[in-house]
C-alpha positions as CSV (number, residue, x, y, z in Angstrom):
1,M,-49.5,-48.7,-18.7
2,A,-50.6,-46.5,-15.8
3,D,-53.8,-45.6,-17.6
4,I,-54.6,-49.3,-17.8
5,L,-53.9,-49.9,-14.1
6,C,-56.1,-46.9,-13.1
7,S,-59.0,-47.6,-15.6
8,P,-62.4,-47.4,-13.9
9,L,-63.3,-51.0,-14.6
10,L,-60.0,-52.4,-13.2
11,T,-60.2,-50.1,-10.2
12,A,-63.7,-51.3,-9.5
13,I,-62.6,-55.0,-9.7
14,M,-59.6,-54.3,-7.5
15,K,-61.7,-52.5,-5.0
16,I,-63.8,-55.6,-4.5
17,L,-60.8,-57.8,-4.2
18,L,-58.4,-55.4,-2.3
19,D,-60.2,-53.2,0.3
20,F,-57.8,-50.7,1.9
21,S,-60.6,-48.7,3.6
22,G,-59.5,-47.5,7.0
23,K,-55.8,-48.2,6.3
24,Q,-53.1,-45.5,6.3
25,I,-50.2,-46.1,4.0
26,L,-47.0,-44.2,3.7
27,V,-45.7,-43.8,0.1
28,T,-42.2,-42.5,-0.3
29,G,-41.1,-41.0,-3.6
30,A,-44.7,-40.1,-4.2
31,S,-44.1,-37.1,-6.4
32,V,-43.4,-39.0,-9.7
33,G,-43.2,-42.4,-11.3
34,I,-44.0,-45.6,-9.5
35,G,-44.5,-43.7,-6.2
36,R,-47.1,-41.4,-7.7
37,E,-49.0,-44.2,-9.4
38,T,-48.9,-46.3,-6.2
39,A,-50.3,-43.4,-4.2
40,I,-53.1,-42.8,-6.7
41,L,-54.0,-46.5,-7.0
42,L,-54.1,-47.1,-3.3
43,S,-56.2,-44.0,-2.7
44,K,-58.7,-45.3,-5.3
45,L,-58.8,-48.6,-3.3
46,G,-59.8,-46.6,-0.2
47,A,-56.5,-46.0,1.6
48,K,-55.6,-42.8,3.4
49,I,-52.3,-41.8,1.8
50,L,-49.3,-40.2,3.7
51,M,-46.8,-39.0,1.1
52,A,-43.1,-38.1,1.4
53,D,-40.7,-36.7,-1.3
54,I,-38.2,-33.9,-1.6
55,D,-40.1,-32.3,-4.5
56,E,-43.0,-30.4,-2.7
57,E,-44.5,-29.0,-5.9
58,E,-44.9,-32.4,-7.5
59,L,-46.3,-33.8,-4.2
60,K,-49.0,-31.2,-4.5
61,E,-49.8,-32.4,-8.0
62,T,-49.9,-36.0,-6.7
63,A,-52.2,-34.9,-3.9
64,S,-54.6,-33.3,-6.3
65,Q,-55.0,-36.7,-8.1
66,L,-55.9,-38.7,-5.0
67,D,-59.4,-39.8,-4.2
68,G,-60.7,-38.3,-1.0
69,T,-57.4,-37.9,0.8
């Protein structure tokens, strides 16, 4: 399901409809699951992502997948 939500075509369409450029968003639980996918999607939509989680290593993995943050 996450692959569908982050597909290039859907991301391009969402970026037109949902512009988060210039916004800072805090995502808690960003190291895995819904938190990770939320952080990745919002970064693709232009947001600057602030992440929090207890698993620092997984947060680094999430950070490596963000667009320009």
